[in-house]
Structure formats: structure tokens, C-alpha cells
C-alpha positions as CSV (number, residue, x, y, z in Angstrom):
1,M,13.2,-3.7,-24.3
2,E,12.6,-5.9,-21.2
3,K,9.1,-6.6,-20.0
4,L,8.7,-5.4,-16.4
5,P,5.8,-6.1,-14.0
6,E,3.2,-3.4,-13.6
7,N,4.4,-0.3,-11.7
8,V,8.1,-1.4,-11.8
9,Y,10.2,1.1,-13.7
10,S,13.8,1.4,-14.9
11,I,15.8,3.8,-12.8
12,I,17.7,5.0,-16.0
13,D,14.7,5.3,-18.4
14,N,12.1,6.6,-15.9
15,P,13.5,7.9,-12.6
16,P,11.0,8.6,-9.8
17,T,9.7,12.1,-9.1
18,R,8.3,13.7,-5.9
19,E,4.7,13.1,-7.1
20,Q,5.4,9.4,-7.3
21,A,6.9,9.2,-3.8
22,D,4.9,8.5,-0.7
23,N,4.0,11.2,1.9
24,K,7.6,10.9,3.4
25,G,9.3,11.2,0.0
26,R,10.2,7.5,-0.4
27,V,10.0,4.9,-3.1
28,L,11.2,1.3,-3.2
29,Y,14.5,0.7,-5.0
30,Y,15.8,-2.7,-6.3
31,S,19.4,-3.6,-6.3
32,A,21.0,-7.0,-7.1
33,S,23.0,-6.8,-3.9
34,A,20.3,-5.9,-1.4
35,G,16.9,-6.6,-3.1
36,W,14.1,-4.2,-2.4
37,S,14.6,-1.3,0.0
38,S,13.0,2.1,0.6
39,G,14.9,5.3,0.0
40,Y,14.4,9.0,-0.9
41,Y,13.0,9.5,-4.3
42,A,15.8,11.8,-5.5
43,G,18.4,9.0,-5.2
44,S,19.3,5.7,-3.6
45,Y,22.3,5.2,-1.3
46,M,23.1,2.0,-3.2
47,K,25.2,2.1,-6.4
48,D,23.7,-0.9,-8.2
49,V,20.1,0.1,-8.3
50,T,18.3,-0.8,-11.5
51,H,14.6,-0.4,-10.8
52,W,12.1,1.3,-8.6
53,T,8.4,1.1,-7.7
54,F,5.9,2.9,-5.4
55,C,6.4,2.6,-1.7
56,P,3.2,1.6,0.0
57,E,1.7,3.9,2.6
58,A,1.7,2.8,6.2
59,P,-1.5,1.2,7.3
60,P,-3.7,3.3,9.6
61,V,-3.2,2.8,13.4
62,V,-6.2,1.1,14.9
63,E,-6.9,2.1,18.4
64,S,-8.4,-0.2,21.0
65,P,-11.6,0.9,22.7
66,S,-9.6,1.8,25.8
67,E,-7.2,4.0,23.8
68,R,-10.2,5.7,22.2
69,V,-11.7,6.5,25.6
70,E,-8.4,7.7,26.9
71,H,-8.1,10.0,23.9
72,K,-11.6,11.4,24.5
73,F,-10.8,11.9,28.1
74,N,-7.6,13.8,27.4
75,V,-9.5,16.1,24.9
76,W,-12.3,16.7,27.4
77,M,-9.7,17.5,30.2
78,K,-8.0,20.1,28.0
79,E,-11.3,21.8,27.3
80,A,-13.1,21.5,30.6
81,H,-10.4,21.3,33.3
82,P,-7.1,22.5,31.8
83,D,-5.6,23.5,35.2
84,A,-6.7,20.3,37.2
85,D,-4.2,19.0,39.6
86,P,-3.2,15.3,39.4
87,A,-5.5,14.1,42.2
88,L,-8.6,15.7,40.5
89,R,-7.5,14.4,37.1
90,S,-7.3,10.9,38.6
91,L,-10.8,11.1,40.1
92,L,-12.3,12.5,36.9
93,R,-10.5,9.8,34.8
94,M,-12.0,7.0,37.0
95,G,-15.5,8.5,36.6
96,F,-15.1,9.0,32.9
97,F,-14.0,5.4,32.4
98,A,-16.8,4.1,34.7
99,A,-19.4,6.0,32.6
100,F,-18.2,4.1,29.5
101,K,-18.2,0.7,31.3
102,S,-21.8,1.4,32.6
103,L,-22.8,1.7,28.9
104,G,-21.5,-1.8,28.3
105,I,-18.3,-0.8,26.5
106,N,-15.5,-3.2,27.4
107,L,-12.3,-1.4,28.0
């Protein structure tokens, strides 16, 4: 039996299951012709796949301070002023961002 690195499995002896796939149902497959590529756990589109391993989850999206304030503003607008016209929305946005800048938050 061949010695494989940790978490690398033979596609014939130990095919992947849904529980081993990432949240999108993918695993990494290895083929001699293409190297490592991701694919659906139930089967690869390549014919010469010999091994598979776990597909890493995507890293979390990191928002900038400006994006966080924009998100907070949009949530506030939906709650407090859902029917605001574009002119009022623009004025409220300027005031909302000015309040954060006055607190010393660089946007």
C-alpha cells in the first residue's frame, strides 16, 4: 500500500462523501494531467483522477471601515426611513458619515 500525505485519499479505496465536502459540495481532485483542481464530491469531470483531499473554505471577507459604516447606514435606512426619496437619502448619508468622522473613525 502506498504511503500518502495526511488527508490525501485514494479515489478508488476511499471516495469522498457529502460530509467531507465543503459548504458548496466541493473537494480537491488530483489528476496526472491537470494536477489539483476542485470539483463536486460525487465525481470529477476528469477521467484520470487518482486522489482527493478536502477543499479549503474561502477566507472571510474583511470589510473596510467605510464599508462597515455604509452597511450600518443601509440597515438604519431600511428601519428608520424605508420610503426616503434619493435627495433625503443623500443628505442623511452625509450626516451619518460625518458623525462617524467626528468620532475619529477614518473612512
